[in-house]
C-alpha positions as CSV (number, residue, x, y, z in Angstrom):
1,X,2.2,29.7,10.3
2,X,-1.3,28.3,10.7
3,X,-1.5,27.3,7.1
4,X,1.8,25.3,7.4
5,X,0.4,23.4,10.4
6,X,-2.9,22.8,8.5
7,X,-1.0,21.5,5.5
8,X,1.1,19.2,7.6
9,X,-1.9,17.7,9.3
10,X,-3.5,17.2,5.9
11,X,-0.5,15.4,4.6
12,X,-0.4,13.2,7.6
13,X,-4.1,12.3,7.1
14,X,-3.5,11.4,3.5
15,X,-0.5,9.3,4.4
16,X,-2.6,7.4,7.0
17,X,-5.3,6.7,4.3
18,X,-2.5,5.4,2.0
19,X,-1.1,3.3,4.8
20,X,-4.5,1.7,5.5
21,X,-5.0,0.9,1.8
22,X,-1.4,-0.4,1.7
23,X,-2.1,-2.7,4.7
24,X,-5.2,-4.0,3.0
25,X,-3.3,-4.8,-0.2
26,X,-0.5,-6.5,1.8
27,X,-3.0,-8.8,3.5
28,X,-4.6,-9.7,0.2
29,X,-1.3,-10.3,-1.5
30,X,0.2,-12.4,1.3
31,X,-3.1,-14.4,1.6
32,X,-3.1,-15.2,-2.1
33,X,0.5,-16.5,-1.9
34,X,-0.4,-18.6,1.1
35,X,-3.5,-20.1,-0.6
36,X,-1.3,-21.1,-3.6
37,X,1.2,-22.7,-1.2
38,X,4.0,-20.3,-1.9
39,X,5.0,-19.8,1.7
40,X,8.6,-18.5,1.2
41,X,7.3,-15.9,-1.3
42,X,4.5,-14.9,1.1
43,X,7.0,-14.5,4.0
44,X,9.5,-12.5,1.9
45,X,6.7,-10.3,0.5
46,X,5.2,-9.7,4.0
47,X,8.7,-8.8,5.4
48,X,9.5,-6.4,2.6
49,X,6.1,-4.7,3.0
50,X,6.6,-4.5,6.7
51,X,9.9,-2.8,6.4
52,X,8.4,-0.2,4.0
53,X,5.4,0.2,6.3
54,X,7.7,0.8,9.3
55,X,9.7,3.5,7.5
56,X,6.6,5.2,6.2
57,X,5.3,5.5,9.7
58,X,8.6,7.2,10.6
59,X,7.7,9.6,7.7
60,X,10.6,8.7,5.5
61,X,10.1,10.3,2.1
62,X,11.2,7.3,0.0
63,X,9.0,4.9,1.9
64,X,5.9,7.2,1.5
65,X,6.6,7.3,-2.2
66,X,6.7,3.5,-2.4
67,X,3.5,3.2,-0.4
68,X,1.7,5.8,-2.6
69,X,3.0,4.2,-5.8
70,X,2.0,0.7,-4.7
71,X,-1.5,1.9,-3.8
72,X,-2.0,3.6,-7.1
73,X,-0.6,0.5,-8.9
74,X,-3.0,-1.8,-7.1
75,X,-5.9,0.6,-7.8
76,X,-5.1,0.6,-11.5
77,X,-4.8,-3.2,-11.7
78,X,-8.1,-3.5,-9.8
79,X,-9.8,-1.2,-12.3
80,X,-8.3,-3.2,-15.3
81,X,-9.5,-6.5,-13.7
82,X,-13.0,-5.1,-13.3
83,X,-13.1,-3.9,-16.9
84,X,-11.9,-7.2,-18.2
85,X,-14.4,-9.1,-16.2
86,X,-17.2,-6.9,-17.3
87,X,-16.2,-7.3,-21.0
88,X,-16.2,-11.0,-20.9
């Protein structure tokens, strides 16, 4: 019983870290759209991310999967960008 509670707390902590990273990426993504003058795209992107964020706070499995997938996708893209910049 104690192990189950510990695992649940551990999963919640991991999800919170993913949500913090996801929020950071949302801000960067929306800001880049605003800088380029693509206001409708920035608004629609922000709304979609907000919906996913809301449902992931409600601990919906599909939303948590999307959040984790997007965080990993952004991390991979960031590593690729760093490698390309270093090789130039």
